[in-house]
All heavy atoms as a GROMACS GRO file, in nm:
protein
  628
    1MET      N    1   4.394   8.416  10.218
    1MET     CA    2   4.524   8.421  10.276
    1MET      C    3   4.623   8.345  10.188
    1MET      O    4   4.609   8.226  10.166
    1MET     CB    5   4.524   8.357  10.414
    1MET     CG    6   4.430   8.417  10.512
    1MET     SD    7   4.506   8.565  10.574
    1MET     CE    8   4.361   8.656  10.616
    2LEU      N    9   4.722   8.415  10.138
    2LEU     CA   10   4.826   8.353  10.057
    2LEU      C   11   4.943   8.315  10.147
    2LEU      O   12   4.986   8.393  10.232
    2LEU     CB   13   4.873   8.447   9.948
    2LEU     CG   14   4.771   8.479   9.838
    2LEU    CD1   15   4.829   8.585   9.747
    2LEU    CD2   16   4.738   8.355   9.760
    3GLN      N   17   4.991   8.200  10.127
    3GLN     CA   18   5.106   8.153  10.204
    3GLN      C   19   5.226   8.140  10.109
    3GLN      O   20   5.218   8.070  10.010
    3GLN     CB   21   5.074   8.017  10.265
    3GLN     CG   22   5.115   8.007  10.405
    3GLN     CD   23   5.077   7.872  10.462
    3GLN    OE1   24   5.041   7.782  10.387
    3GLN    NE2   25   5.084   7.859  10.590
    4HIS      N   26   5.333   8.209  10.141
    4HIS     CA   27   5.454   8.203  10.059
    4HIS      C   28   5.560   8.126  10.136
    4HIS      O   29   5.628   8.180  10.222
    4HIS     CB   30   5.507   8.343  10.027
    4HIS     CG   31   5.414   8.424   9.943
    4HIS    ND1   32   5.392   8.397   9.812
    4HIS    CD2   33   5.335   8.529   9.974
    4HIS    CE1   34   5.305   8.484   9.763
    4HIS    NE2   35   5.268   8.565   9.861
    5SER      N   36   5.576   8.002  10.103
    5SER     CA   37   5.680   7.922  10.167
    5SER      C   38   5.744   7.833  10.061
    5SER      O   39   5.684   7.803   9.958
    5SER     CB   40   5.623   7.836  10.278
    5SER     OG   41   5.534   7.741  10.224
    6LEU      N   42   5.867   7.796  10.087
    6LEU     CA   43   5.940   7.710   9.994
    6LEU      C   44   5.899   7.565  10.016
    6LEU      O   45   5.882   7.523  10.130
    6LEU     CB   46   6.090   7.722  10.018
    6LEU     CG   47   6.157   7.849   9.974
    6LEU    CD1   48   6.302   7.847  10.018
    6LEU    CD2   49   6.148   7.868   9.826
    7PRO      N   50   5.889   7.492   9.909
    7PRO     CA   51   5.870   7.348   9.928
    7PRO      C   52   5.995   7.288   9.993
    7PRO      O   53   6.106   7.338   9.976
    7PRO     CB   54   5.853   7.294   9.786
    7PRO     CG   55   5.821   7.411   9.702
    7PRO     CD   56   5.879   7.531   9.770
    8GLY      N   57   5.980   7.183  10.070
    8GLY     CA   58   6.090   7.124  10.145
    8GLY      C   59   6.203   7.072  10.059
    8GLY      O   60   6.317   7.068  10.102
    9TYR      N   61   6.175   7.035   9.936
    9TYR     CA   62   6.281   6.979   9.851
    9TYR      C   63   6.370   7.087   9.791
    9TYR      O   64   6.472   7.055   9.731
    9TYR     CB   65   6.221   6.890   9.741
    9TYR     CG   66   6.118   6.959   9.654
    9TYR    CD1   67   6.157   7.036   9.546
    9TYR    CD2   68   5.983   6.946   9.680
    9TYR    CE1   69   6.065   7.098   9.466
    9TYR    CE2   70   5.889   7.006   9.600
    9TYR     CZ   71   5.930   7.084   9.493
    9TYR     OH   72   5.838   7.146   9.414
   10LEU      N   73   6.336   7.215   9.804
   10LEU     CA   74   6.421   7.322   9.751
   10LEU      C   75   6.521   7.375   9.853
   10LEU      O   76   6.618   7.442   9.817
   10LEU     CB   77   6.335   7.438   9.700
   10LEU     CG   78   6.259   7.413   9.571
   10LEU    CD1   79   6.180   7.536   9.534
   10LEU    CD2   80   6.354   7.377   9.459
   11ILE      N   81   6.501   7.346   9.978
   11ILE     CA   82   6.589   7.398  10.083
   11ILE      C   83   6.733   7.347  10.067
   11ILE      O   84   6.827   7.427  10.072
   11ILE     CB   85   6.531   7.367  10.221
   11ILE    CG1   86   6.402   7.446  10.240
   11ILE    CG2   87   6.630   7.401  10.331
   11ILE    CD1   88   6.325   7.411  10.364
   12PRO      N   89   6.759   7.216  10.043
   12PRO     CA   90   6.899   7.174  10.021
   12PRO      C   91   6.963   7.238   9.898
   12PRO      O   92   7.083   7.265   9.898
   12PRO     CB   93   6.888   7.022  10.004
   12PRO     CG   94   6.761   6.984  10.068
   12PRO     CD   95   6.670   7.101  10.051
   13LEU      N   96   6.883   7.265   9.796
   13LEU     CA   97   6.936   7.331   9.677
   13LEU      C   98   6.991   7.469   9.712
   13LEU      O   99   7.103   7.505   9.672
   13LEU     CB  100   6.827   7.341   9.571
   13LEU     CG  101   6.864   7.412   9.442
   13LEU    CD1  102   6.960   7.326   9.363
   13LEU    CD2  103   6.741   7.442   9.363
   14PHE      N  104   6.914   7.546   9.787
   14PHE     CA  105   6.960   7.679   9.826
   14PHE      C  106   7.080   7.672   9.920
   14PHE      O  107   7.169   7.757   9.915
   14PHE     CB  108   6.846   7.758   9.891
   14PHE     CG  109   6.745   7.806   9.791
   14PHE    CD1  110   6.615   7.761   9.797
   14PHE    CD2  111   6.780   7.895   9.692
   14PHE    CE1  112   6.520   7.804   9.706
   14PHE    CE2  113   6.687   7.939   9.599
   14PHE     CZ  114   6.557   7.893   9.606
   15ILE      N  115   7.084   7.572  10.006
   15ILE     CA  116   7.198   7.558  10.098
   15ILE      C  117   7.326   7.528  10.021
   15ILE      O  118   7.430   7.591  10.044
   15ILE     CB  119   7.168   7.448  10.203
   15ILE    CG1  120   7.061   7.496  10.299
   15ILE    CG2  121   7.296   7.410  10.278
   15ILE    CD1  122   7.012   7.390  10.394
   16PHE      N  123   7.320   7.434   9.926
   16PHE     CA  124   7.441   7.400   9.850
   16PHE      C  125   7.483   7.510   9.754
   16PHE      O  126   7.603   7.535   9.737
   16PHE     CB  127   7.422   7.267   9.776
   16PHE     CG  128   7.432   7.148   9.865
   16PHE    CD1  129   7.319   7.076   9.901
   16PHE    CD2  130   7.554   7.108   9.916
   16PHE    CE1  131   7.328   6.966   9.984
   16PHE    CE2  132   7.565   6.998  10.000
   16PHE     CZ  133   7.451   6.927  10.034
   17ILE      N  134   7.390   7.576   9.690
   17ILE     CA  135   7.426   7.687   9.600
   17ILE      C  136   7.483   7.803   9.681
   17ILE      O  137   7.583   7.865   9.641
   17ILE     CB  138   7.305   7.730   9.516
   17ILE    CG1  139   7.276   7.623   9.412
   17ILE    CG2  140   7.329   7.864   9.450
   17ILE    CD1  141   7.156   7.650   9.326
   18GLY      N  142   7.425   7.833   9.797
   18GLY     CA  143   7.478   7.939   9.882
   18GLY      C  144   7.617   7.906   9.935
   18GLY      O  145   7.705   7.991   9.941
   19GLY      N  146   7.638   7.779   9.975
   19GLY     CA  147   7.770   7.738  10.022
   19GLY      C  148   7.875   7.744   9.912
   19GLY      O  149   7.987   7.786   9.935
   20GLY      N  150   7.837   7.701   9.792
   20GLY     CA  151   7.931   7.708   9.680
   20GLY      C  152   7.966   7.851   9.644
   20GLY      O  153   8.082   7.882   9.614
   21ALA      N  154   7.867   7.940   9.647
   21ALA     CA  155   7.894   8.081   9.617
   21ALA      C  156   7.984   8.142   9.724
   21ALA      O  157   8.075   8.220   9.692
   21ALA     CB  158   7.763   8.158   9.607
   22ALA      N  159   7.960   8.107   9.850
   22ALA     CA  160   8.044   8.161   9.958
   22ALA      C  161   8.188   8.111   9.947
   22ALA      O  162   8.283   8.189   9.966
   22ALA     CB  163   7.985   8.122  10.094
   23MET      N  164   8.206   7.982   9.915
   23MET     CA  165   8.343   7.929   9.901
   23MET      C  166   8.414   7.990   9.781
   23MET      O  167   8.534   8.016   9.787
   23MET     CB  168   8.338   7.777   9.891
   23MET     CG  169   8.309   7.711  10.023
   23MET     SD  170   8.330   7.533  10.021
   23MET     CE  171   8.191   7.481   9.924
   24SER      N  172   8.342   8.012   9.671
   24SER     CA  173   8.407   8.071   9.554
   24SER      C  174   8.446   8.216   9.581
   24SER      O  175   8.552   8.262   9.538
   24SER     CB  176   8.318   8.060   9.431
   24SER     OG  177   8.202   8.138   9.448
   25MET      N  178   8.363   8.290   9.654
   25MET     CA  179   8.399   8.428   9.688
   25MET      C  180   8.518   8.432   9.785
   25MET      O  181   8.604   8.519   9.774
   25MET     CB  182   8.279   8.500   9.750
   25MET     CG  183   8.165   8.522   9.653
   25MET     SD  184   8.213   8.612   9.506
   25MET     CE  185   8.248   8.769   9.573
   26ALA      N  186   8.525   8.336   9.877
   26ALA     CA  187   8.639   8.330   9.969
   26ALA      C  188   8.767   8.298   9.893
   26ALA      O  189   8.874   8.354   9.922
   26ALA     CB  190   8.613   8.227  10.077
   27TYR      N  191   8.760   8.209   9.794
   27TYR     CA  192   8.879   8.175   9.716
   27TYR      C  193   8.924   8.294   9.631
   27TYR      O  194   9.044   8.322   9.619
   27TYR     CB  195   8.850   8.054   9.628
   27TYR     CG  196   8.969   8.010   9.548
   27TYR    CD1  197   9.082   7.957   9.610
   27TYR    CD2  198   8.972   8.025   9.410
   27TYR    CE1  199   9.192   7.918   9.537
   27TYR    CE2  200   9.082   7.986   9.336
   27TYR     CZ  201   9.191   7.933   9.401
   27TYR     OH  202   9.301   7.895   9.328
   28LEU      N  203   8.829   8.367   9.572
   28LEU     CA  204   8.866   8.484   9.494
   28LEU      C  205   8.927   8.593   9.583
   28LEU      O  206   9.022   8.661   9.542
   28LEU     CB  207   8.744   8.539   9.421
   28LEU     CG  208   8.699   8.458   9.301
   28LEU    CD1  209   8.571   8.515   9.244
   28LEU    CD2  210   8.808   8.455   9.195
   29ALA      N  211   8.876   8.608   9.704
   29ALA     CA  212   8.935   8.704   9.797
   29ALA      C  213   9.076   8.662   9.835
   29ALA      O  214   9.166   8.745   9.844
   29ALA     CB  215   8.848   8.716   9.921
   30ARG      N  216   9.098   8.532   9.854
   30ARG     CA  217   9.231   8.483   9.886
   30ARG      C  218   9.328   8.507   9.770
   30ARG      O  219   9.443   8.546   9.791
   30ARG     CB  220   9.228   8.334   9.920
   30ARG     CG  221   9.362   8.281   9.965
   30ARG     CD  222   9.366   8.130   9.962
   30ARG     NE  223   9.496   8.081  10.001
   30ARG     CZ  224   9.603   8.077   9.922
   30ARG    NH1  225   9.594   8.120   9.798
   30ARG    NH2  226   9.718   8.032   9.964
   31LEU      N  227   9.281   8.484   9.648
   31LEU     CA  228   9.367   8.510   9.532
   31LEU      C  229   9.402   8.658   9.521
   31LEU      O  230   9.516   8.693   9.488
   31LEU     CB  231   9.296   8.466   9.404
   31LEU     CG  232   9.294   8.318   9.373
   31LEU    CD1  233   9.213   8.294   9.246
   31LEU    CD2  234   9.432   8.263   9.359
   32GLY      N  235   9.308   8.744   9.548
   32GLY     CA  236   9.333   8.887   9.538
   32GLY      C  237   9.421   8.943   9.648
   32GLY      O  238   9.491   9.042   9.628
   33LEU      N  239   9.419   8.879   9.764
   33LEU     CA  240   9.493   8.934   9.878
   33LEU      C  241   9.625   8.864   9.905
   33LEU      O  242   9.718   8.924   9.958
   33LEU     CB  243   9.406   8.927  10.004
   33LEU     CG  244   9.279   9.012   9.998
   33LEU    CD1  245   9.195   8.985  10.120
   33LEU    CD2  246   9.313   9.158   9.985
   34ARG      N  247   9.638   8.738   9.872
   34ARG     CA  248   9.756   8.660   9.910
   34ARG      C  249   9.849   8.624   9.793
   34ARG      O  250   9.960   8.581   9.816
   34ARG     CB  251   9.713   8.530   9.978
   34ARG     CG  252   9.627   8.548  10.100
   34ARG     CD  253   9.704   8.581  10.220
   34ARG     NE  254   9.796   8.473  10.247
   34ARG     CZ  255   9.885   8.474  10.343
   34ARG    NH1  256   9.890   8.575  10.423
   34ARG    NH2  257   9.965   8.373  10.361
   35ASN      N  258   9.805   8.637   9.671
   35ASN     CA  259   9.885   8.597   9.556
   35ASN      C  260   9.993   8.702   9.528
   35ASN      O  261   9.965   8.820   9.524
   35ASN     CB  262   9.794   8.582   9.434
   35ASN     CG  263   9.860   8.503   9.324
   35ASN    OD1  264   9.978   8.478   9.328
   35ASN    ND2  265   9.781   8.464   9.227
   36PRO      N  266  10.118   8.662   9.510
   36PRO     CA  267  10.224   8.760   9.486
   36PRO      C  268  10.216   8.824   9.347
   36PRO      O  269  10.282   8.925   9.323
   36PRO     CB  270  10.352   8.679   9.500
   36PRO     CG  271  10.313   8.540   9.470
   36PRO     CD  272  10.172   8.527   9.519
   37ASP      N  273  10.136   8.770   9.257
   37ASP     CA  274  10.123   8.830   9.125
   37ASP      C  275  10.029   8.950   9.124
   37ASP      O  276  10.027   9.025   9.028
   37ASP     CB  277  10.070   8.726   9.026
   37ASP     CG  278  10.168   8.612   9.006
   37ASP    OD1  279  10.289   8.636   9.024
   37ASP    OD2  280  10.125   8.501   8.975
   38VAL      N  281   9.951   8.969   9.228
   38VAL     CA  282   9.857   9.080   9.237
   38VAL      C  283   9.924   9.194   9.312
   38VAL      O  284   9.978   9.176   9.420
   38VAL     CB  285   9.728   9.036   9.310
   38VAL    CG1  286   9.634   9.153   9.324
   38VAL    CG2  287   9.662   8.923   9.235
   39CYS      N  288   9.922   9.311   9.253
   39CYS     CA  289   9.986   9.428   9.314
   39CYS      C  290   9.881   9.535   9.338
   39CYS      O  291   9.830   9.596   9.245
   39CYS     CB  292  10.095   9.480   9.221
   39CYS     SG  293  10.185   9.619   9.287
   40TRP      N  294   9.846   9.559   9.466
   40TRP     CA  295   9.747   9.660   9.501
   40TRP      C  296   9.813   9.795   9.528
   40TRP      O  297   9.752   9.899   9.511
   40TRP     CB  298   9.670   9.618   9.625
   40TRP     CG  299   9.582   9.500   9.604
   40TRP    CD1  300   9.611   9.371   9.637
   40TRP    CD2  301   9.454   9.497   9.542
   40TRP    NE1  302   9.508   9.289   9.601
   40TRP    CE2  303   9.410   9.363   9.542
   40TRP    CE3  304   9.372   9.594   9.486
   40TRP    CZ2  305   9.288   9.325   9.490
   40TRP    CZ3  306   9.250   9.556   9.435
   40TRP    CH2  307   9.209   9.424   9.436
   41ASP      N  308   9.937   9.796   9.572
   41ASP     CA  309  10.006   9.920   9.610
   41ASP      C  310  10.128   9.937   9.520
   41ASP      O  311  10.238   9.895   9.553
   41ASP     CB  312  10.047   9.912   9.757
   41ASP     CG  313  10.103  10.043   9.808
   41ASP    OD1  314  10.089  10.144   9.738
   41ASP    OD2  315  10.161  10.042   9.917
   42ARG      N  316  10.109  10.001   9.407
   42ARG     CA  317  10.220  10.016   9.312
   42ARG      C  318  10.319  10.124   9.353
   42ARG      O  319  10.431  10.126   9.305
   42ARG     CB  320  10.165  10.048   9.173
   42ARG     CG  321  10.094   9.932   9.112
   42ARG     CD  322  10.046   9.968   8.974
   42ARG     NE  323   9.970   9.858   8.921
   42ARG     CZ  324   9.989   9.807   8.801
   42ARG    NH1  325  10.078   9.859   8.723
   42ARG    NH2  326   9.917   9.707   8.760
   43LYS      N  327  10.279  10.212   9.441
   43LYS     CA  328  10.368  10.321   9.480
   43LYS      C  329  10.476  10.273   9.578
   43LYS      O  330  10.593  10.302   9.560
   43LYS     CB  331  10.285  10.431   9.544
   43LYS     CG  332  10.361  10.556   9.576
   43LYS     CD  333  10.271  10.656   9.642
   43LYS     CE  334  10.283  10.789   9.572
   43LYS     NZ  335  10.203  10.892   9.634
   44ASN      N  336  10.436  10.199   9.681
   44ASN     CA  337  10.533  10.156   9.783
   44ASN      C  338  10.597  10.021   9.752
   44ASN      O  339  10.708   9.995   9.796
   44ASN     CB  340  10.464  10.148   9.919
   44ASN     CG  341  10.420  10.285   9.966
   44ASN    OD1  342  10.486  10.383   9.939
   44ASN    ND2  343  10.306  10.290  10.032
   45ASN      N  344  10.528   9.936   9.680
   45ASN     CA  345  10.580   9.801   9.652
   45ASN      C  346  10.542   9.764   9.508
   45ASN      O  347  10.449   9.687   9.486
   45ASN     CB  348  10.521   9.702   9.752
   45ASN     CG  349  10.593   9.570   9.748
   45ASN    OD1  350  10.694   9.555   9.682
   45ASN    ND2  351  10.540   9.472   9.817
   46PRO      N  352  10.616   9.815   9.408
   46PRO     CA  353  10.576   9.791   9.270
   46PRO      C  354  10.597   9.647   9.222
   46PRO      O  355  10.530   9.603   9.130
   46PRO     CB  356  10.661   9.888   9.190
   46PRO     CG  357  10.780   9.913   9.276
   46PRO     CD  358  10.734   9.900   9.417
   47GLU      N  359  10.686   9.575   9.282
   47GLU     CA  360  10.713   9.437   9.240
   47GLU      C  361  10.715   9.347   9.364
   47GLU      O  362  10.820   9.310   9.415
   47GLU     CB  363  10.846   9.428   9.166
   47GLU     CG  364  10.845   9.505   9.036
   47GLU     CD  365  10.980   9.503   8.967
   47GLU    OE1  366  11.081   9.475   9.034
   47GLU    OE2  367  10.983   9.532   8.848
   48PRO      N  368  10.598   9.305   9.413
   48PRO     CA  369  10.594   9.227   9.538
   48PRO      C  370  10.650   9.086   9.524
   48PRO      O  371  10.690   9.026   9.622
   48PRO     CB  372  10.445   9.223   9.572
   48PRO     CG  373  10.376   9.245   9.444
   48PRO     CD  374  10.465   9.333   9.362
   49TRP      N  375  10.657   9.036   9.404
   49TRP     CA  376  10.709   8.900   9.384
   49TRP      C  377  10.859   8.893   9.407
   49TRP      O  378  10.912   8.787   9.432
   49TRP     CB  379  10.674   8.850   9.244
   49TRP     CG  380  10.710   8.947   9.136
   49TRP    CD1  381  10.829   8.958   9.072
   49TRP    CD2  382  10.625   9.047   9.083
   49TRP    NE1  383  10.825   9.060   8.982
   49TRP    CE2  384  10.700   9.117   8.986
   49TRP    CE3  385  10.496   9.087   9.105
   49TRP    CZ2  386  10.648   9.222   8.913
   49TRP    CZ3  387  10.444   9.191   9.032
   49TRP    CH2  388  10.520   9.257   8.938
   50ASN      N  389  10.930   9.006   9.400
   50ASN     CA  390  11.074   9.007   9.426
   50ASN      C  391  11.107   9.001   9.575
   50ASN      O  392  11.219   8.969   9.612
   50ASN     CB  393  11.140   9.130   9.365
   50ASN     CG  394  11.154   9.118   9.216
   50ASN    OD1  395  11.155   9.008   9.163
   50ASN    ND2  396  11.162   9.230   9.148
   51LYS      N  397  11.011   9.033   9.661
   51LYS     CA  398  11.036   9.032   9.805
   51LYS      C  399  10.998   8.900   9.870
   51LYS      O  400  11.005   8.889   9.991
   51LYS     CB  401  10.958   9.146   9.870
   51LYS     CG  402  11.012   9.281   9.829
   51LYS     CD  403  10.950   9.392   9.908
   51LYS     CE  404  11.015   9.523   9.867
   51LYS     NZ  405  10.962   9.634   9.941
   52LEU      N  406  10.958   8.802   9.793
   52LEU     CA  407  10.926   8.672   9.850
   52LEU      C  408  11.054   8.596   9.882
   52LEU      O  409  11.145   8.590   9.803
   52LEU     CB  410  10.844   8.588   9.752
   52LEU     CG  411  10.698   8.623   9.736
   52LEU    CD1  412  10.636   8.536   9.630
   52LEU    CD2  413  10.625   8.606   9.866
   53GLY      N  414  11.058   8.540  10.000
   53GLY     CA  415  11.172   8.459  10.038
   53GLY      C  416  11.154   8.317   9.988
   53GLY      O  417  11.045   8.277   9.944
   54PRO      N  418  11.259   8.237   9.994
   54PRO     CA  419  11.245   8.098   9.947
   54PRO      C  420  11.157   8.013  10.038
   54PRO      O  421  11.109   7.909   9.996
   54PRO     CB  422  11.388   8.047   9.945
   54PRO     CG  423  11.463   8.134  10.038
   54PRO     CD  424  11.394   8.268  10.036
   55THR      N  425  11.132   8.059  10.160
   55THR     CA  426  11.049   7.980  10.251
   55THR      C  427  10.905   8.030  10.258
   55THR      O  428  10.826   7.979  10.336
   55THR     CB  429  11.108   7.982  10.392
   55THR    OG1  430  11.115   8.117  10.437
   55THR    CG2  431  11.247   7.920  10.393
   56ASP      N  432  10.868   8.130  10.179
   56ASP     CA  433  10.730   8.181  10.178
   56ASP      C  434  10.641   8.089  10.096
   56ASP      O  435  10.672   8.056   9.982
   56ASP     CB  436  10.724   8.321  10.118
   56ASP     CG  437  10.791   8.423  10.208
   56ASP    OD1  438  10.804   8.396  10.327
   56ASP    OD2  439  10.830   8.530  10.156
   57GLN      N  440  10.531   8.050  10.155
   57GLN     CA  441  10.435   7.965  10.084
   57GLN      C  442  10.323   8.053  10.030
   57GLN      O  443  10.256   8.122  10.105
   57GLN     CB  444  10.377   7.860  10.178
   57GLN     CG  445  10.275   7.772  10.108
   57GLN     CD  446  10.214   7.669  10.202
   57GLN    OE1  447  10.250   7.661  10.318
   57GLN    NE2  448  10.124   7.592  10.150
   58TYR      N  449  10.304   8.052   9.901
   58TYR     CA  450  10.195   8.128   9.841
   58TYR      C  451  10.101   8.040   9.760
   58TYR      O  452   9.997   8.087   9.717
   58TYR     CB  453  10.248   8.242   9.754
   58TYR     CG  454  10.329   8.197   9.635
   58TYR    CD1  455  10.268   8.175   9.513
   58TYR    CD2  456  10.464   8.178   9.645
   58TYR    CE1  457  10.342   8.134   9.403
   58TYR    CE2  458  10.538   8.137   9.537
   58TYR     CZ  459  10.476   8.116   9.416
   58TYR     OH  460  10.549   8.075   9.309
   59LYS      N  461  10.136   7.914   9.742
   59LYS     CA  462  10.046   7.823   9.674
   59LYS      C  463   9.934   7.781   9.768
   59LYS      O  464   9.950   7.776   9.889
   59LYS     CB  465  10.120   7.698   9.625
   59LYS     CG  466  10.213   7.728   9.512
   59LYS     CD  467  10.272   7.600   9.461
   59LYS     CE  468  10.363   7.627   9.344
   59LYS     NZ  469  10.414   7.504   9.287
   60PHE      N  470   9.818   7.749   9.712
   60PHE     CA  471   9.704   7.710   9.794
   60PHE      C  472   9.726   7.575   9.860
   60PHE      O  473   9.701   7.558   9.978
   60PHE     CB  474   9.578   7.707   9.707
   60PHE     CG  475   9.453   7.680   9.783
   60PHE    CD1  476   9.404   7.774   9.873
   60PHE    CD2  477   9.384   7.564   9.766
   60PHE    CE1  478   9.290   7.750   9.944
   60PHE    CE2  479   9.269   7.539   9.837
   60PHE     CZ  480   9.222   7.633   9.925
   61TYR      N  481   9.776   7.479   9.784
   61TYR     CA  482   9.793   7.344   9.837
   61TYR      C  483   9.911   7.278   9.767
   61TYR      O  484   9.919   7.278   9.645
   61TYR     CB  485   9.667   7.262   9.813
   61TYR     CG  486   9.674   7.122   9.868
   61TYR    CD1  487   9.669   7.100  10.004
   61TYR    CD2  488   9.688   7.013   9.784
   61TYR    CE1  489   9.676   6.972  10.055
   61TYR    CE2  490   9.695   6.885   9.833
   61TYR     CZ  491   9.689   6.865   9.969
   61TYR     OH  492   9.697   6.738  10.020
   62THR      N  493  10.004   7.225   9.843
   62THR     CA  494  10.115   7.149   9.788
   62THR      C  495  10.127   7.017   9.862
   62THR      O  496  10.105   7.011   9.983
   62THR     CB  497  10.248   7.225   9.800
   62THR    OG1  498  10.268   7.260   9.935
   62THR    CG2  499  10.250   7.348   9.713
   63VAL      N  500  10.160   6.914   9.790
   63VAL     CA  501  10.171   6.781   9.849
   63VAL      C  502  10.318   6.754   9.879
   63VAL      O  503  10.405   6.770   9.794
   63VAL     CB  504  10.116   6.676   9.751
   63VAL    CG1  505  10.128   6.537   9.810
   63VAL    CG2  506   9.973   6.706   9.716
   64ASN      N  507  10.346   6.713  10.001
   64ASN     CA  508  10.480   6.671  10.045
   64ASN      C  509  10.587   6.777  10.019
   64ASN      O  510  10.694   6.747   9.967
   64ASN     CB  511  10.520   6.540   9.978
   64ASN     CG  512  10.429   6.427  10.015
   64ASN    OD1  513  10.373   6.426  10.123
   64ASN    ND2  514  10.413   6.333   9.925
   65MET      N  515  10.559   6.901  10.055
   65MET     CA  516  10.656   7.009  10.036
   65MET      C  517  10.675   7.082  10.168
   65MET      O  518  10.579   7.130  10.227
   65MET     CB  519  10.606   7.108   9.930
   65MET     CG  520  10.699   7.224   9.909
   65MET     SD  521  10.849   7.178   9.828
   65MET     CE  522  10.810   7.211   9.662
   66ASP      N  523  10.799   7.085  10.215
   66ASP     CA  524  10.832   7.157  10.337
   66ASP      C  525  10.904   7.285  10.297
   66ASP      O  526  11.020   7.283  10.255
   66ASP     CB  527  10.919   7.071  10.428
   66ASP     CG  528  10.939   7.133  10.564
   66ASP    OD1  529  10.867   7.230  10.596
   66ASP    OD2  530  11.025   7.084  10.638
   67TYR      N  531  10.835   7.397  10.308
   67TYR     CA  532  10.890   7.524  10.264
   67TYR      C  533  11.002   7.575  10.354
   67TYR      O  534  11.081   7.659  10.313
   67TYR     CB  535  10.780   7.630  10.254
   67TYR     CG  536  10.695   7.613  10.131
   67TYR    CD1  537  10.580   7.537  10.133
   67TYR    CD2  538  10.732   7.672  10.012
   67TYR    CE1  539  10.504   7.521  10.021
   67TYR    CE2  540  10.657   7.658   9.899
   67TYR     CZ  541  10.542   7.582   9.904
   67TYR     OH  542  10.467   7.566   9.792
   68SER      N  543  11.009   7.526  10.477
   68SER     CA  544  11.113   7.576  10.568
   68SER      C  545  11.252   7.523  10.531
   68SER      O  546  11.352   7.579  10.574
   68SER     CB  547  11.079   7.537  10.712
   68SER     OG  548  11.080   7.396  10.725
   69LYS      N  549  11.261   7.417  10.452
   69LYS     CA  550  11.390   7.359  10.416
   69LYS      C  551  11.441   7.402  10.279
   69LYS      O  552  11.546   7.357  10.234
   69LYS     CB  553  11.381   7.207  10.418
   69LYS     CG  554  11.353   7.153  10.557
   69LYS     CD  555  11.343   7.004  10.557
   69LYS     CE  556  11.312   6.952  10.696
   69LYS     NZ  557  11.294   6.808  10.700
   70LEU      N  558  11.369   7.489  10.210
   70LEU     CA  559  11.412   7.533  10.077
   70LEU      C  560  11.525   7.634  10.088
   70LEU      O  561  11.533   7.712  10.181
   70LEU     CB  562  11.294   7.595  10.002
   70LEU     CG  563  11.184   7.499   9.959
   70LEU    CD1  564  11.073   7.576   9.891
   70LEU    CD2  565  11.237   7.392   9.869
   71LYS      N  566  11.613   7.632   9.990
   71LYS     CA  567  11.724   7.726   9.984
   71LYS      C  568  11.700   7.824   9.870
   71LYS      O  569  11.628   7.796   9.776
   71LYS     CB  570  11.854   7.652   9.963
   71LYS     CG  571  11.890   7.564  10.078
   71LYS     CD  572  12.018   7.491  10.055
   71LYS     CE  573  12.046   7.404  10.176
   71LYS     NZ  574  12.134   7.295  10.146
   72LYS      N  575  11.766   7.937   9.880
   72LYS     CA  576  11.751   8.040   9.778
   72LYS      C  577  11.823   7.996   9.650
   72LYS      O  578  11.940   7.964   9.652
   72LYS     CB  579  11.808   8.172   9.828
   72LYS     CG  580  11.783   8.285   9.737
   72LYS     CD  581  11.828   8.413   9.802
   72LYS     CE  582  11.804   8.527   9.708
   72LYS     NZ  583  11.844   8.653   9.764
   73ASP      N  584  11.752   7.996   9.539
   73ASP     CA  585  11.812   7.953   9.413
   73ASP      C  586  11.792   8.056   9.303
   73ASP      O  587  11.794   8.024   9.186
   73ASP     CB  588  11.754   7.819   9.369
   73ASP     CG  589  11.604   7.826   9.346
   73ASP    OD1  590  11.542   7.925   9.383
   73ASP    OD2  591  11.550   7.730   9.288
   74ARG      N  592  11.775   8.183   9.342
   74ARG     CA  593  11.756   8.287   9.242
   74ARG      C  594  11.837   8.410   9.280
   74ARG      O  595  11.871   8.431   9.397
   74ARG     CB  596  11.609   8.322   9.231
   74ARG     CG  597  11.545   8.361   9.359
   74ARG     CD  598  11.397   8.381   9.341
   74ARG     NE  599  11.338   8.416   9.467
   74ARG     CZ  600  11.258   8.338   9.538
   74ARG    NH1  601  11.229   8.220   9.493
   74ARG    NH2  602  11.210   8.379   9.651
   75PRO      N  603  11.869   8.495   9.184
   75PRO     CA  604  11.953   8.611   9.213
   75PRO      C  605  11.872   8.724   9.279
   75PRO      O  606  11.750   8.730   9.269
   75PRO     CB  607  12.002   8.654   9.075
   75PRO     CG  608  11.897   8.607   8.982
   75PRO     CD  609  11.844   8.481   9.041
   76ASP      N  610  11.942   8.814   9.347
   76ASP     CA  611  11.880   8.934   9.403
   76ASP      C  612  11.868   9.040   9.295
   76ASP      O  613  11.957   9.057   9.211
   76ASP     CB  614  11.964   8.989   9.518
   76ASP     CG  615  11.957   8.901   9.640
   76ASP    OD1  616  11.853   8.836   9.659
   76ASP    OD2  617  12.057   8.896   9.715
   77PHE      N  618  11.760   9.114   9.298
   77PHE     CA  619  11.741   9.225   9.204
   77PHE      C  620  11.728   9.355   9.278
   77PHE      O  621  11.679   9.363   9.383
   77PHE     CB  622  11.615   9.205   9.119
   77PHE     CG  623  11.630   9.097   9.018
   77PHE    CD1  624  11.566   8.975   9.037
   77PHE    CD2  625  11.704   9.114   8.904
   77PHE    CE1  626  11.578   8.875   8.944
   77PHE    CE2  627  11.717   9.013   8.811
   77PHE     CZ  628  11.653   8.893   8.832
   0.00000   0.00000   0.00000
């Protein structure tokens, strides 16, 4: 009878590698779906970065920044 089981010291390794892979895939999905530089629909919205308002937050993390108080400082195209 052959027993195929993992040694106990390998279980945390698989947990951390699996968690890191899951977080990296979630970050890549966020970059692909939420970043204004990525354009999935070129027919209806060829330049999505022009439709961003001054209060839209697209950065992942900003320190001490309140996007609701920003004013428009760029021209309309």
